[in-house]
C-alpha positions as CSV (number, residue, x, y, z in Angstrom):
1,X,85.1,116.1,97.7
2,X,83.9,114.7,100.9
3,X,85.5,115.7,104.3
4,X,85.3,113.4,107.3
5,X,86.5,114.2,110.7
6,X,88.8,111.4,112.0
7,X,86.7,110.6,115.0
8,X,83.7,110.2,112.7
9,X,85.4,108.0,110.1
10,X,83.9,104.7,111.3
11,X,83.1,103.1,108.0
12,X,85.4,100.6,106.3
13,X,88.1,101.7,103.9
14,X,86.2,99.9,101.1
15,X,83.1,102.0,101.7
16,X,85.1,105.2,101.5
17,X,86.9,104.0,98.4
18,X,83.5,103.4,96.8
19,X,82.8,107.1,97.1
20,X,85.9,108.5,95.4
21,X,84.3,108.5,92.0
22,X,82.8,111.8,93.2
23,X,86.2,113.2,94.2
24,X,88.6,112.8,97.1
25,X,87.6,111.8,100.6
26,X,89.7,113.9,103.0
27,X,90.1,112.9,106.7
28,X,90.6,115.8,109.1
29,X,91.8,115.9,112.7
30,X,90.3,118.9,114.5
31,X,89.6,120.5,111.1
32,X,93.1,120.0,109.7
33,X,93.6,117.6,106.8
34,X,95.7,114.5,107.8
35,X,94.9,112.0,105.0
36,X,93.2,111.8,101.7
37,X,91.7,108.9,99.6
38,X,91.9,110.1,96.0
39,X,90.9,108.6,92.7
40,X,93.8,107.5,90.5
41,X,93.5,107.6,86.8
42,X,96.0,106.6,84.1
43,X,98.7,105.6,86.7
44,X,100.2,102.3,87.7
45,X,101.4,101.3,91.2
46,X,105.0,102.3,90.3
47,X,104.0,105.8,89.3
48,X,102.0,106.3,92.5
49,X,104.8,104.9,94.7
50,X,107.4,107.1,93.0
51,X,105.2,110.2,93.4
52,X,105.5,109.8,97.1
53,X,109.2,108.8,97.3
54,X,111.2,111.8,98.7
55,X,114.5,110.6,97.3
56,X,113.0,110.3,93.8
57,X,111.3,113.7,94.0
58,X,114.7,115.3,95.2
59,X,116.5,113.7,92.3
60,X,113.9,115.1,89.8
61,X,114.2,118.6,91.3
62,X,118.0,118.5,91.2
63,X,117.8,117.4,87.5
64,X,115.4,120.2,86.7
65,X,117.5,122.7,88.5
66,X,120.6,121.6,86.6
67,X,118.8,121.9,83.3
68,X,117.7,125.5,84.2
69,X,121.2,126.5,85.1
70,X,123.3,124.5,82.6
71,X,120.9,123.8,79.8
72,X,119.9,120.4,78.5
73,X,119.9,118.4,75.3
74,X,117.0,119.0,73.0
75,X,114.8,116.2,71.7
76,X,116.1,117.0,68.2
77,X,119.7,116.6,69.4
78,X,118.8,113.2,71.0
79,X,117.2,112.0,67.8
80,X,120.3,113.0,66.0
81,X,122.6,111.2,68.4
82,X,120.4,108.1,68.6
83,X,118.8,107.5,65.3
């Protein structure tokens, strides 16, 4: 991982992107992280976009909470229902 202070981040985005094979490039402002350029493996643009969408993440959390409290349908039951 490489850490760069915002005021010192004067290179192009393409140059920083070329460095992410070794890990994330984190930009800080007065020592506090404000942004990161991270390598993406085995993900498409839709997956990356959804992983940052607050409404989608809230929907997933509500669904997980409901399964914890009310239970869910097992994969075996789904196979039985939809052969």
